[in-house]
C-alpha positions as CSV (number, residue, x, y, z in Angstrom):
1,M,-20.0,-27.4,70.6
2,R,-16.5,-27.7,71.7
3,L,-17.7,-28.2,75.6
4,L,-20.2,-30.9,74.4
5,L,-17.1,-32.9,72.8
6,I,-15.2,-32.4,75.9
7,L,-18.2,-33.5,78.3
8,I,-18.7,-36.7,76.1
9,A,-14.9,-37.3,76.1
10,S,-15.1,-37.2,79.9
11,W,-18.1,-39.3,80.0
12,F,-16.8,-42.1,78.0
13,A,-13.4,-42.1,79.9
14,A,-15.3,-42.4,83.0
15,A,-17.6,-45.6,81.8
16,A,-14.5,-47.4,80.5
17,C,-13.1,-47.0,83.9
18,H,-16.2,-48.0,85.7
19,A,-16.8,-51.0,83.2
20,E,-13.1,-52.4,83.6
21,L,-13.3,-52.9,87.3
22,P,-15.8,-55.7,87.2
23,T,-13.4,-57.7,84.5
24,I,-10.5,-57.1,87.3
25,E,-13.1,-58.4,90.1
26,A,-14.2,-61.5,88.2
27,I,-10.6,-62.7,87.4
28,E,-9.8,-62.2,90.9
29,R,-12.9,-64.4,92.2
30,Q,-12.9,-67.0,89.2
31,P,-9.4,-67.1,88.1
32,D,-10.4,-69.9,85.4
33,H,-13.4,-68.1,84.0
34,V,-12.3,-67.5,80.1
35,Q,-15.1,-64.7,79.5
36,A,-13.4,-62.6,82.3
37,W,-10.0,-62.7,81.0
38,Q,-11.3,-62.1,77.5
39,S,-13.0,-58.6,78.5
40,R,-10.0,-57.7,80.4
41,E,-8.3,-58.2,77.4
42,N,-10.3,-56.2,75.1
43,Y,-9.8,-53.0,77.6
44,L,-5.9,-53.2,77.2
45,E,-5.7,-53.1,73.5
46,P,-4.1,-50.4,72.0
47,K,-7.0,-49.5,70.0
48,W,-8.7,-48.7,73.3
49,G,-5.9,-46.8,74.5
50,G,-4.0,-49.7,76.0
51,R,-0.7,-50.9,75.0
52,L,0.7,-54.3,73.5
53,E,2.7,-54.9,76.9
54,D,-0.6,-55.1,79.0
55,V,-1.9,-57.6,76.6
56,I,1.1,-59.7,77.1
57,A,1.3,-58.9,80.8
58,L,-2.3,-60.3,81.2
59,A,-1.6,-63.3,78.9
60,E,1.4,-64.4,81.1
61,L,-0.7,-63.8,84.3
62,G,-2.9,-66.0,82.8
63,H,-0.2,-68.6,82.3
64,R,0.8,-68.2,85.8
65,T,-2.1,-68.0,87.9
66,V,-5.1,-70.0,86.7
67,S,-6.2,-73.1,88.9
68,P,-4.9,-76.6,88.2
69,G,-8.2,-77.7,87.0
70,E,-8.0,-75.0,84.1
71,G,-4.5,-75.7,83.2
72,R,-2.2,-73.5,81.1
73,G,-4.8,-72.6,78.5
74,M,-5.8,-69.0,79.5
75,M,-2.5,-67.5,77.9
76,V,-3.7,-68.4,74.6
77,E,-7.4,-67.5,75.4
78,V,-6.1,-64.4,76.0
79,L,-3.4,-63.8,72.9
80,E,-6.4,-65.0,70.7
81,I,-8.9,-62.3,71.4
82,G,-5.8,-60.1,70.7
83,L,-5.0,-61.4,67.5
84,D,-9.0,-61.6,66.7
85,C,-8.9,-57.7,67.1
86,N,-6.1,-57.1,64.9
87,C,-3.5,-56.1,67.4
88,S,-0.7,-54.9,65.1
89,G,2.9,-56.4,66.3
90,L,1.5,-58.5,69.1
91,L,2.5,-62.1,67.2
92,N,5.9,-60.8,66.8
93,H,6.4,-59.0,70.1
94,P,9.5,-59.9,71.9
95,G,7.8,-59.8,75.2
96,I,5.6,-63.1,74.2
97,D,7.6,-66.2,75.5
98,W,6.2,-68.7,72.4
99,E,7.2,-71.9,74.3
100,A,4.8,-71.0,77.3
101,V,2.2,-70.4,74.3
102,R,3.0,-73.6,72.8
103,A,2.5,-75.3,76.1
104,S,-0.8,-73.3,76.6
105,M,-1.9,-74.7,73.1
106,D,-1.1,-78.1,73.7
107,D,-2.7,-77.7,77.1
108,V,-6.1,-76.5,75.5
109,L,-5.8,-79.5,73.1
110,Q,-5.6,-81.8,75.5
111,R,-8.2,-80.9,77.9
112,Y,-10.7,-79.6,75.0
113,P,-9.8,-81.4,72.2
114,D,-12.4,-80.0,70.0
115,E,-12.0,-79.0,66.2
116,I,-12.5,-75.1,67.0
117,N,-9.6,-75.0,69.4
118,A,-7.5,-77.0,67.1
119,Q,-8.1,-74.7,64.0
120,R,-7.7,-71.5,66.4
121,C,-4.4,-72.4,67.2
122,L,-3.3,-73.6,64.0
123,L,-4.1,-70.3,62.7
124,I,-2.2,-68.4,65.2
125,A,1.0,-70.6,64.4
126,C,0.3,-69.6,60.6
127,K,-0.3,-65.9,61.3
128,R,2.8,-66.1,63.2
129,A,4.7,-67.9,60.2
130,D,5.9,-70.6,63.0
131,K,5.7,-73.6,60.8
132,A,7.4,-75.7,63.2
133,L,4.5,-74.9,65.6
134,A,1.9,-75.1,62.5
135,Q,3.0,-78.7,62.0
136,H,3.0,-79.6,65.6
137,L,-0.9,-78.5,65.6
138,V,-2.0,-79.6,62.2
139,P,-2.7,-83.6,63.3
140,W,-5.3,-82.2,65.7
141,V,-7.2,-80.5,62.8
142,K,-9.4,-83.4,61.1
143,A,-12.5,-81.4,59.8
144,A,-13.3,-78.8,57.6
145,P,-12.5,-75.1,58.3
146,S,-15.1,-73.7,60.8
147,P,-16.9,-70.8,59.2
148,F,-16.9,-69.3,62.8
149,L,-13.2,-68.8,62.6
150,T,-12.8,-68.4,58.9
151,D,-15.5,-65.7,58.2
152,G,-16.9,-68.2,55.3
153,N,-13.1,-67.8,53.8
154,V,-12.2,-71.5,53.7
155,G,-9.8,-71.1,50.9
156,M,-7.6,-69.0,53.4
157,F,-7.8,-71.8,55.6
158,E,-7.4,-74.4,53.3
159,Q,-4.3,-72.3,52.2
160,R,-2.7,-72.2,55.6
161,R,-3.0,-76.0,56.2
162,A,-1.4,-76.7,52.8
163,W,1.7,-74.5,53.7
164,T,1.7,-76.2,57.1
165,Q,1.7,-79.6,55.1
166,G,4.5,-78.7,52.5
167,R,2.2,-78.6,49.7
168,K,2.4,-75.0,49.2
169,A,5.0,-72.9,49.2
170,S,3.4,-69.4,50.6
171,F,0.4,-67.7,51.7
172,G,-0.3,-64.1,52.2
173,V,-1.4,-62.3,55.4
174,F,-3.3,-59.0,55.7
175,D,-1.3,-56.7,58.3
176,A,-4.3,-54.1,59.6
177,A,-1.8,-51.6,61.0
178,T,0.1,-51.1,57.5
179,G,-2.9,-52.1,55.3
180,R,-0.7,-54.4,53.2
181,T,-0.5,-58.0,52.3
182,R,2.6,-59.9,53.7
183,I,3.8,-62.9,52.3
184,V,4.7,-66.0,54.6
185,Q,7.2,-68.8,53.2
């Protein structure tokens, strides 16, 4: 039985290495292809044996190397995938340049001004408890919360919007790493 487990583990490790190579090649061939960057980010997440520093380095690489046609939005695209996967510590990691993230968000919203992008950026700012950034982003949010972003929890989004607009003093954010809710004020 032990030998079988070792064989299975080595097969998964080899499969991960082979699956990772196409994402690196895709980024090199077409640097403005969002899905290639997002796939690469998935392999760098701590839950798959990666490190937060690698996720941040990929986001910064996206910020520096994406084509002029795509703009600076790749940084927020990469970080957003990491946040969706509950990469604990990503939001407050000292290696993230939040001025660059804000510029990336602005670029995404100016080039692709749709409601999903606006709500997604606002949720990132709120998860980070960055009220100034959230207030900067809230004018872009004009429609009802997207079920795609809220998993049907419209109240959660509205609490964050109300906090941003000064209509609510605080809200709770679940921290997957600790299993606890933290209060944002």
